[in-house]
Each structure stands twice: as structure tokens, then as C-alpha cells.
NUMI-367860 format. One record per residue (C-alpha): y, z, x. Coordinates in nm, 2 decimals. Last residue first. Example, Ala and Ser with C-alpha at 12.3 -4.5 7.8 and 13.67 -1.06 7.14 Angstrom:
BEGIN
rec c2->-0.11 c3->0.71 c1->1.37
rec c2->-0.45 c3->0.78 c1->1.23
//
This chain:
BEGIN
rec c2->-4.30 c3->0.97 c1->-1.34
rec c2->-4.13 c3->1.27 c1->-1.18
rec c2->-4.25 c3->1.52 c1->-0.93
rec c2->-3.98 c3->1.76 c1->-0.81
rec c2->-3.91 c3->1.84 c1->-0.44
rec c2->-3.70 c3->2.15 c1->-0.40
rec c2->-3.44 c3->2.34 c1->-0.61
rec c2->-3.20 c3->2.34 c1->-0.31
rec c2->-2.88 c3->2.54 c1->-0.36
rec c2->-2.55 c3->2.37 c1->-0.26
rec c2->-2.23 c3->2.57 c1->-0.25
rec c2->-1.94 c3->2.45 c1->-0.46
rec c2->-1.56 c3->2.47 c1->-0.46
rec c2->-1.34 c3->2.41 c1->-0.76
rec c2->-1.25 c3->2.78 c1->-0.82
rec c2->-1.12 c3->2.79 c1->-0.47
rec c2->-0.82 c3->2.57 c1->-0.58
rec c2->-0.73 c3->2.21 c1->-0.63
rec c2->-0.41 c3->2.14 c1->-0.84
rec c2->-0.40 c3->1.83 c1->-1.06
rec c2->-0.20 c3->1.54 c1->-0.91
rec c2->0.17 c3->1.44 c1->-0.89
rec c2->0.29 c3->1.24 c1->-0.59
rec c2->0.63 c3->1.17 c1->-0.44
rec c2->0.63 c3->0.91 c1->-0.17
rec c2->0.87 c3->0.98 c1->0.13
rec c2->0.58 c3->1.09 c1->0.35
rec c2->0.42 c3->0.74 c1->0.34
rec c2->0.74 c3->0.57 c1->0.45
rec c2->0.82 c3->0.82 c1->0.72
rec c2->0.48 c3->0.80 c1->0.87
rec c2->0.49 c3->0.42 c1->0.88
rec c2->0.83 c3->0.43 c1->1.05
rec c2->0.71 c3->0.67 c1->1.31
rec c2->0.40 c3->0.46 c1->1.38
rec c2->0.61 c3->0.14 c1->1.43
rec c2->0.44 c3->-0.13 c1->1.22
rec c2->0.26 c3->-0.45 c1->1.32
rec c2->0.00 c3->-0.28 c1->1.54
rec c2->-0.19 c3->-0.52 c1->1.78
rec c2->-0.53 c3->-0.39 c1->1.88
rec c2->-0.67 c3->-0.48 c1->2.23
rec c2->-1.05 c3->-0.51 c1->2.20
rec c2->-1.02 c3->-0.84 c1->2.39
rec c2->-1.20 c3->-1.10 c1->2.17
rec c2->-1.17 c3->-0.92 c1->1.84
rec c2->-0.81 c3->-0.80 c1->1.88
rec c2->-0.68 c3->-1.12 c1->2.03
rec c2->-0.86 c3->-1.34 c1->1.77
rec c2->-0.78 c3->-1.15 c1->1.45
rec c2->-0.85 c3->-0.80 c1->1.31
rec c2->-0.68 c3->-0.88 c1->0.98
rec c2->-0.42 c3->-0.66 c1->0.81
rec c2->-0.35 c3->-0.81 c1->0.47
rec c2->0.00 c3->-0.90 c1->0.36
rec c2->0.19 c3->-0.87 c1->0.03
rec c2->0.25 c3->-0.49 c1->-0.01
rec c2->0.26 c3->-0.46 c1->0.37
rec c2->0.03 c3->-0.41 c1->0.66
rec c2->-0.28 c3->-0.37 c1->0.45
rec c2->-0.64 c3->-0.30 c1->0.53
rec c2->-0.59 c3->0.08 c1->0.53
rec c2->-0.77 c3->0.27 c1->0.81
rec c2->-0.81 c3->0.64 c1->0.72
rec c2->-0.96 c3->0.88 c1->0.97
rec c2->-1.11 c3->1.22 c1->0.88
rec c2->-1.11 c3->1.47 c1->1.17
rec c2->-1.32 c3->1.76 c1->1.28
rec c2->-1.20 c3->1.89 c1->1.61
rec c2->-1.39 c3->1.81 c1->1.93
rec c2->-1.33 c3->2.08 c1->2.20
rec c2->-1.67 c3->2.25 c1->2.14
rec c2->-1.87 c3->1.94 c1->2.25
rec c2->-2.24 c3->2.03 c1->2.30
rec c2->-2.37 c3->1.82 c1->2.02
rec c2->-2.13 c3->1.56 c1->1.88
rec c2->-1.84 c3->1.69 c1->1.68
rec c2->-1.77 c3->1.53 c1->1.34
rec c2->-1.56 c3->1.23 c1->1.27
rec c2->-1.55 c3->1.16 c1->0.90
rec c2->-1.46 c3->0.80 c1->0.83
rec c2->-1.24 c3->0.63 c1->0.57
rec c2->-1.20 c3->0.25 c1->0.56
rec c2->-0.94 c3->0.12 c1->0.32
rec c2->-0.87 c3->-0.12 c1->0.03
rec c2->-0.57 c3->0.00 c1->-0.17
rec c2->-0.60 c3->0.04 c1->-0.54
rec c2->-0.26 c3->-0.13 c1->-0.58
rec c2->0.12 c3->-0.08 c1->-0.54
rec c2->0.11 c3->-0.06 c1->-0.16
rec c2->0.30 c3->0.27 c1->-0.14
rec c2->0.15 c3->0.43 c1->-0.45
rec c2->-0.21 c3->0.34 c1->-0.38
rec c2->-0.17 c3->0.44 c1->-0.01
rec c2->-0.01 c3->0.77 c1->-0.11
rec c2->-0.30 c3->0.84 c1->-0.35
rec c2->-0.56 c3->0.79 c1->-0.08
rec c2->-0.37 c3->1.01 c1->0.16
rec c2->-0.32 c3->1.29 c1->-0.10
rec c2->-0.69 c3->1.29 c1->-0.20
rec c2->-0.79 c3->1.35 c1->0.16
rec c2->-0.53 c3->1.62 c1->0.22
rec c2->-0.61 c3->1.81 c1->-0.10
rec c2->-0.98 c3->1.81 c1->-0.03
rec c2->-0.92 c3->1.92 c1->0.33
rec c2->-0.69 c3->2.21 c1->0.22
rec c2->-0.94 c3->2.33 c1->-0.03
rec c2->-1.22 c3->2.32 c1->0.22
rec c2->-1.00 c3->2.50 c1->0.48
rec c2->-0.94 c3->2.79 c1->0.23
rec c2->-1.32 c3->2.81 c1->0.19
rec c2->-1.39 c3->2.81 c1->0.56
rec c2->-1.51 c3->2.48 c1->0.71
rec c2->-1.77 c3->2.50 c1->0.99
rec c2->-2.04 c3->2.30 c1->0.79
rec c2->-1.80 c3->2.00 c1->0.79
rec c2->-1.81 c3->1.99 c1->1.17
rec c2->-1.59 c3->2.07 c1->1.46
rec c2->-1.38 c3->2.36 c1->1.34
rec c2->-1.41 c3->2.56 c1->1.66
rec c2->-1.04 c3->2.53 c1->1.74
rec c2->-0.84 c3->2.54 c1->1.42
rec c2->-0.60 c3->2.25 c1->1.36
rec c2->-0.84 c3->2.02 c1->1.19
rec c2->-0.73 c3->1.65 c1->1.19
rec c2->-0.65 c3->1.43 c1->0.89
rec c2->-0.57 c3->1.10 c1->1.06
rec c2->-0.37 c3->0.83 c1->0.90
rec c2->-0.35 c3->0.45 c1->0.98
rec c2->-0.04 c3->0.30 c1->0.82
rec c2->-0.06 c3->-0.01 c1->1.04
rec c2->-0.40 c3->-0.01 c1->1.21
rec c2->-0.48 c3->0.07 c1->1.57
rec c2->-0.28 c3->0.39 c1->1.58
rec c2->-0.13 c3->0.51 c1->1.90
rec c2->0.05 c3->0.84 c1->1.83
rec c2->-0.16 c3->0.90 c1->1.52
rec c2->0.00 c3->0.89 c1->1.17
rec c2->-0.03 c3->1.24 c1->1.04
rec c2->-0.21 c3->1.50 c1->0.83
rec c2->-0.25 c3->1.79 c1->1.07
rec c2->-0.50 c3->2.01 c1->0.89
rec c2->-0.54 c3->2.38 c1->0.80
rec c2->-0.19 c3->2.45 c1->0.67
rec c2->-0.10 c3->2.11 c1->0.53
rec c2->0.23 c3->1.93 c1->0.52
rec c2->0.21 c3->1.57 c1->0.43
rec c2->0.26 c3->1.25 c1->0.62
rec c2->0.35 c3->1.41 c1->0.95
rec c2->0.44 c3->1.20 c1->1.26
rec c2->0.40 c3->1.52 c1->1.45
rec c2->0.04 c3->1.48 c1->1.56
rec c2->0.10 c3->1.65 c1->1.90
rec c2->-0.04 c3->1.99 c1->1.79
rec c2->-0.36 c3->1.82 c1->1.66
rec c2->-0.39 c3->1.61 c1->1.98
rec c2->-0.36 c3->1.92 c1->2.20
rec c2->-0.61 c3->2.12 c1->2.00
rec c2->-0.86 c3->1.84 c1->2.01
rec c2->-0.80 c3->1.79 c1->2.39
rec c2->-0.89 c3->2.15 c1->2.46
rec c2->-0.76 c3->2.30 c1->2.78
rec c2->-0.82 c3->2.32 c1->3.16
rec c2->-0.60 c3->2.01 c1->3.22
rec c2->-0.82 c3->1.80 c1->3.44
rec c2->-1.17 c3->1.92 c1->3.36
rec c2->-1.10 c3->1.98 c1->2.99
rec c2->-0.92 c3->1.65 c1->2.96
rec c2->-1.21 c3->1.47 c1->3.12
rec c2->-1.45 c3->1.63 c1->2.88
rec c2->-1.25 c3->1.54 c1->2.57
rec c2->-1.20 c3->1.18 c1->2.70
rec c2->-1.58 c3->1.14 c1->2.76
rec c2->-1.66 c3->1.24 c1->2.40
rec c2->-1.40 c3->1.00 c1->2.27
rec c2->-1.55 c3->0.71 c1->2.47
rec c2->-1.90 c3->0.80 c1->2.35
rec c2->-1.78 c3->0.82 c1->1.99
rec c2->-1.63 c3->0.48 c1->2.03
rec c2->-1.95 c3->0.33 c1->2.17
rec c2->-2.20 c3->0.48 c1->1.93
rec c2->-2.41 c3->0.78 c1->2.05
rec c2->-2.78 c3->0.71 c1->1.99
rec c2->-3.03 c3->0.80 c1->1.72
rec c2->-2.76 c3->0.74 c1->1.46
rec c2->-2.72 c3->0.92 c1->1.13
rec c2->-2.52 c3->0.71 c1->0.88
rec c2->-2.37 c3->0.85 c1->0.56
rec c2->-2.24 c3->0.64 c1->0.28
rec c2->-1.96 c3->0.63 c1->0.02
rec c2->-1.95 c3->0.59 c1->-0.36
rec c2->-1.72 c3->0.53 c1->-0.65
rec c2->-1.87 c3->0.24 c1->-0.85
rec c2->-1.70 c3->-0.08 c1->-0.74
rec c2->-2.00 c3->-0.22 c1->-0.56
rec c2->-2.02 c3->-0.46 c1->-0.27
rec c2->-1.78 c3->-0.26 c1->-0.05
rec c2->-1.68 c3->-0.46 c1->0.26
rec c2->-1.32 c3->-0.34 c1->0.31
rec c2->-1.17 c3->-0.64 c1->0.12
rec c2->-1.42 c3->-0.56 c1->-0.16
rec c2->-1.27 c3->-0.22 c1->-0.21
rec c2->-1.31 c3->0.12 c1->-0.04
rec c2->-1.55 c3->0.14 c1->0.25
rec c2->-1.63 c3->0.51 c1->0.26
rec c2->-1.77 c3->0.72 c1->0.55
rec c2->-1.99 c3->1.00 c1->0.66
rec c2->-2.09 c3->0.96 c1->1.02
rec c2->-2.36 c3->1.16 c1->1.20
rec c2->-2.42 c3->1.12 c1->1.58
rec c2->-2.71 c3->1.19 c1->1.82
rec c2->-2.98 c3->1.22 c1->1.56
rec c2->-3.34 c3->1.27 c1->1.68
rec c2->-3.29 c3->1.64 c1->1.70
rec c2->-3.27 c3->1.66 c1->1.32
rec c2->-3.04 c3->1.95 c1->1.23
rec c2->-2.74 c3->1.71 c1->1.24
rec c2->-2.89 c3->1.53 c1->0.94
rec c2->-2.94 c3->1.85 c1->0.74
rec c2->-2.59 c3->1.99 c1->0.80
rec c2->-2.43 c3->1.65 c1->0.73
rec c2->-2.61 c3->1.61 c1->0.40
rec c2->-2.51 c3->1.96 c1->0.27
rec c2->-2.15 c3->1.92 c1->0.40
rec c2->-2.11 c3->1.58 c1->0.24
rec c2->-2.26 c3->1.72 c1->-0.09
rec c2->-2.03 c3->2.03 c1->-0.08
rec c2->-1.73 c3->1.80 c1->-0.02
rec c2->-1.84 c3->1.59 c1->-0.32
rec c2->-1.86 c3->1.89 c1->-0.55
rec c2->-1.51 c3->2.00 c1->-0.46
rec c2->-1.38 c3->1.65 c1->-0.53
rec c2->-1.57 c3->1.63 c1->-0.86
rec c2->-1.44 c3->1.97 c1->-0.97
rec c2->-1.08 c3->1.87 c1->-0.87
rec c2->-1.12 c3->1.55 c1->-1.07
rec c2->-1.17 c3->1.22 c1->-0.89
rec c2->-0.88 c3->0.97 c1->-0.92
rec c2->-0.81 c3->0.95 c1->-0.54
rec c2->-1.17 c3->0.86 c1->-0.47
rec c2->-1.15 c3->0.57 c1->-0.72
rec c2->-1.26 c3->0.54 c1->-1.07
rec c2->-1.45 c3->0.23 c1->-1.21
rec c2->-1.78 c3->0.39 c1->-1.31
rec c2->-1.81 c3->0.76 c1->-1.39
rec c2->-2.15 c3->0.90 c1->-1.27
rec c2->-1.97 c3->1.06 c1->-0.98
rec c2->-1.94 c3->1.06 c1->-0.60
rec c2->-2.26 c3->0.85 c1->-0.53
rec c2->-2.35 c3->0.91 c1->-0.17
rec c2->-2.57 c3->0.63 c1->-0.02
rec c2->-2.78 c3->0.73 c1->0.28
rec c2->-2.86 c3->0.55 c1->0.60
rec c2->-3.09 c3->0.72 c1->0.85
rec c2->-3.16 c3->0.69 c1->1.22
rec c2->-3.36 c3->0.46 c1->1.45
rec c2->-3.29 c3->0.10 c1->1.53
rec c2->-3.57 c3->0.01 c1->1.77
rec c2->-3.47 c3->-0.16 c1->2.10
rec c2->-3.41 c3->-0.50 c1->2.24
rec c2->-3.34 c3->-0.65 c1->2.58
rec c2->-3.35 c3->-1.03 c1->2.60
rec c2->-3.58 c3->-1.33 c1->2.56
rec c2->-3.76 c3->-1.21 c1->2.25
rec c2->-4.03 c3->-0.96 c1->2.16
rec c2->-3.93 c3->-0.81 c1->1.83
rec c2->-3.84 c3->-0.44 c1->1.80
rec c2->-4.10 c3->-0.20 c1->1.69
rec c2->-4.05 c3->-0.08 c1->1.34
rec c2->-3.81 c3->0.21 c1->1.27
rec c2->-3.94 c3->0.54 c1->1.13
rec c2->-3.62 c3->0.72 c1->1.03
rec c2->-3.46 c3->0.37 c1->0.97
rec c2->-3.12 c3->0.23 c1->1.05
rec c2->-2.92 c3->-0.06 c1->0.90
rec c2->-3.04 c3->0.02 c1->0.55
rec c2->-3.07 c3->-0.20 c1->0.24
rec c2->-3.24 c3->0.03 c1->-0.01
rec c2->-3.02 c3->0.31 c1->0.12
rec c2->-3.17 c3->0.66 c1->0.10
rec c2->-3.03 c3->0.84 c1->-0.20
rec c2->-2.75 c3->1.08 c1->-0.28
rec c2->-2.64 c3->1.19 c1->-0.62
rec c2->-2.36 c3->1.31 c1->-0.84
rec c2->-2.34 c3->1.42 c1->-1.21
rec c2->-2.66 c3->1.26 c1->-1.34
rec c2->-2.80 c3->1.08 c1->-1.65
rec c2->-3.10 c3->0.87 c1->-1.58
rec c2->-3.21 c3->0.54 c1->-1.42
rec c2->-3.05 c3->0.62 c1->-1.08
rec c2->-3.14 c3->0.34 c1->-0.83
rec c2->-3.23 c3->0.07 c1->-1.09
rec c2->-2.93 c3->0.15 c1->-1.31
rec c2->-2.95 c3->0.37 c1->-1.62
rec c2->-2.67 c3->0.60 c1->-1.50
rec c2->-2.46 c3->0.37 c1->-1.28
rec c2->-2.59 c3->0.32 c1->-0.93
rec c2->-2.75 c3->-0.03 c1->-0.98
rec c2->-2.43 c3->-0.17 c1->-1.13
rec c2->-2.49 c3->-0.51 c1->-1.29
rec c2->-2.82 c3->-0.39 c1->-1.43
rec c2->-3.14 c3->-0.49 c1->-1.26
rec c2->-3.45 c3->-0.65 c1->-1.41
rec c2->-3.29 c3->-1.00 c1->-1.42
rec c2->-3.25 c3->-1.01 c1->-1.05
rec c2->-3.01 c3->-0.88 c1->-0.78
rec c2->-2.76 c3->-0.81 c1->-1.05
rec c2->-2.42 c3->-0.99 c1->-1.06
rec c2->-2.09 c3->-0.79 c1->-1.12
rec c2->-2.04 c3->-0.67 c1->-0.86
rec c2->-2.26 c3->-0.73 c1->-0.56
rec c2->-2.63 c3->-0.64 c1->-0.50
rec c2->-2.74 c3->-0.64 c1->-0.13
rec c2->-2.94 c3->-0.95 c1->-0.04
rec c2->-2.75 c3->-1.01 c1->0.29
rec c2->-2.86 c3->-0.66 c1->0.41
rec c2->-3.20 c3->-0.80 c1->0.49
rec c2->-3.07 c3->-0.96 c1->0.81
rec c2->-3.01 c3->-0.62 c1->0.99
rec c2->-2.95 c3->-0.67 c1->1.36
rec c2->-2.78 c3->-0.37 c1->1.52
rec c2->-2.58 c3->-0.46 c1->1.83
rec c2->-2.60 c3->-0.25 c1->2.14
rec c2->-2.32 c3->-0.25 c1->2.40
rec c2->-2.35 c3->-0.32 c1->2.77
rec c2->-2.06 c3->-0.56 c1->2.75
rec c2->-2.19 c3->-0.88 c1->2.90
rec c2->-2.56 c3->-0.80 c1->2.85
rec c2->-2.51 c3->-0.75 c1->2.48
rec c2->-2.82 c3->-0.54 c1->2.40
rec c2->-3.01 c3->-0.61 c1->2.08
rec c2->-3.11 c3->-0.35 c1->1.81
rec c2->-3.37 c3->-0.38 c1->1.54
rec c2->-3.43 c3->-0.43 c1->1.17
rec c2->-3.67 c3->-0.71 c1->1.09
rec c2->-3.94 c3->-0.49 c1->0.95
rec c2->-3.72 c3->-0.38 c1->0.66
rec c2->-3.85 c3->-0.68 c1->0.45
rec c2->-3.65 c3->-0.57 c1->0.14
rec c2->-3.92 c3->-0.47 c1->-0.11
rec c2->-3.78 c3->-0.15 c1->-0.26
rec c2->-3.94 c3->0.07 c1->-0.52
rec c2->-3.95 c3->0.04 c1->-0.90
rec c2->-3.76 c3->0.28 c1->-1.12
rec c2->-3.73 c3->0.66 c1->-1.10
rec c2->-3.78 c3->0.92 c1->-1.37
rec c2->-3.57 c3->1.18 c1->-1.55
rec c2->-3.76 c3->1.32 c1->-1.85
rec c2->-3.50 c3->1.60 c1->-1.90
rec c2->-3.18 c3->1.52 c1->-1.71
rec c2->-3.13 c3->1.70 c1->-1.38
rec c2->-2.82 c3->1.92 c1->-1.38
rec c2->-2.61 c3->1.93 c1->-1.06
rec c2->-2.68 c3->1.73 c1->-0.74
rec c2->-2.96 c3->1.47 c1->-0.76
rec c2->-3.12 c3->1.39 c1->-0.42
rec c2->-3.32 c3->1.07 c1->-0.40
rec c2->-3.56 c3->1.03 c1->-0.11
rec c2->-3.71 c3->0.69 c1->-0.03
rec c2->-4.09 c3->0.67 c1->-0.03
rec c2->-4.14 c3->0.33 c1->-0.19
rec c2->-4.24 c3->0.49 c1->-0.52
rec c2->-3.91 c3->0.67 c1->-0.51
rec c2->-3.90 c3->1.04 c1->-0.44
rec c2->-3.70 c3->1.32 c1->-0.61
rec c2->-3.52 c3->1.62 c1->-0.47
rec c2->-3.31 c3->1.83 c1->-0.70
rec c2->-3.00 c3->2.00 c1->-0.55
rec c2->-2.83 c3->2.27 c1->-0.76
rec c2->-2.46 c3->2.34 c1->-0.71
rec c2->-2.36 c3->2.71 c1->-0.73
rec c2->-1.99 c3->2.77 c1->-0.78
rec c2->-1.79 c3->2.97 c1->-0.52
//
């Protein structure tokens, strides 16, 4: 397995920057952030019992192709941009426009229940190459990205303040991405989000009632196969909320987090994720906008199998899937495509992509904190 060095830098505003791979000679960081983070907090919806995160400062995030101000380049995460003003291979940095903070401010005193918004928000820059998509990453870039996800996941889960860690990608402007440079994010929450809480409860109820593992049962039942894979069930779920939704679910019991992946499973996961992204592009005839999330096991849940979930924002080549009035007001999703039909259509697509093998895998080695000017 290839060694991947991790260099830790620090912005003048205190935000961490992790550079994976070679660190350019003379690398330095630009000005810090001034985004009025003191307004971040949570508010409780008394009618549903759910917490809402209020983050007004995110409205000033940079968008393609306009810079935030004259001092910033159009893409702040390209080499030379305000976030990464040097050559790099891949990088992670704490979000300048976060929804959660490691040291959150006290919530405002208003007529309702509020709470601090604790956690972390990191940006994961897949490659220095601008304008490529996840599916177009090289085998080496994909292997490196998986090592970075695993490295960040392991560290964030090790912090007892974090109850849930979610790596994800919003692909395309329709999915909420403000930058076209290939990147994703990782959120670490100081509380268990509502859907994760429901899934956790379902795993425990199944264990109590059936005496077995719900993760194993779901992986075995995922027969609407999109592509064959030894380590993962790659299939349209039985009850998908989105047309052409695909889950990449670990078959092996005990594979609950990224850090649990064996080398062969790492290769299989990379192939499966790339395959799904490329099938969407081929089927919809475009760089398809989608949401991709990594669902890792919460603490104390051995029956939760690692899964990546894809939610494409299309229901056909010409129609966008919108979460409309009924779905938003009631929480009841309406799926426009029969799951078995969706699986067949995606499975019929023929793909050609460079092979991924063990030689493309990486293991992160920390170099430590480096002082730059």
C-alpha cells in the first residue's frame, strides 16, 4: 500500500489545513476568515421536536465564477486560490462558512428553545484539477480520496463530542454545490441527526424482535442489482425516496465504518462508487447532479453496515426530481419510477473505465504541524 503524507498547516484565523501528498516548497496560507460565526446556533421546532441549524453567514459563500471580493480568485480551492494558495495533490480544510463549530458560541436568548451548534465542518478537495467530476478521477486519485475520507473519519469519530460523522458530496449546482471544482465535505455532529436516530432505532428493534442483524438482512435483500460487487450490494433500495436512488451497502458484518475496510474491500468500494456516478452520467446524458452520503455506524451499533447512498436529482433525461409540497409538508416521498425498472435501466448500461487495483490504495502518514508564513 502506498504511503500518503499528511502535512498540517494553520490559517491565521486558526482553521486547520491538511495537505495530502507533497507540500510545495514555500507553501503559505492567505488571509483568515471574517464571517461573523457568532450567529450560528440551533433552534427547536416545538411542533416536530426536531432541531434546525441557523447559519446566516453561509449566504456569502463564493459561487462560480464570481469571487467574494477582488482579492479572491474565481475558484478559491484551485492552486493559488485563497484557501490553497500553493500547488497540492489533495487537501482538507475547515470550512470558512461552517454550519457547526468545535467551540460554538452561546445561542441567542430569544422566545424559544435554542442550543449551541457544536461539531466540525470540513471541505475535502479531491484533486487540484479543476472541472473534473468524481467519476472522472484517476484510479490513484480515487484511492487517495478513500484514504483521506478514512483518515478524517477516524479522527472525527475519536472525538467523544461527536455523535455522528457524515462524509458527503453535493454534485452540481442543482444539488447545492457553489463550486465546480471536485470536492465534498465532512460534517461531525454533536448530536444524532433525526434520520440517523430513526435508523439506529430500527436496527435495535430488529435485533430485539428477530434476533438478527438488520444490516445483514438489508444487504441480502438488496436484489435490485445495478452492478455485481463481491464486497458491496450495489442496488436500488426496496423503498427508495428518489427515482434512481442507489445504495452501496457493505455485505460483511462488522464493516460499519470506513476504518474497518480491508484492502480488497477498499478496491471494491472505489469501483462501486465510480460505477454508480458514471452510470448516472451515461443514463441521463449529462454530468448528473446528485447527493452522495457515507453512512457510518454510530457508537455502540454493531449491526449498522457501512453504506454510501446516492440521490440523483433527475427522474428522467428531461425532468428534475423536486421535493415538492406533499413531500416537504408531510415527509411522505413520492417516487416516480418503479424501483425494479430503475435498477434494470441502470444495470443495462455498458461502461468502460480504467481498472482499480491494490496498487492504487494509500495509507495516511501524518507529518505533523508545520509552520508556514
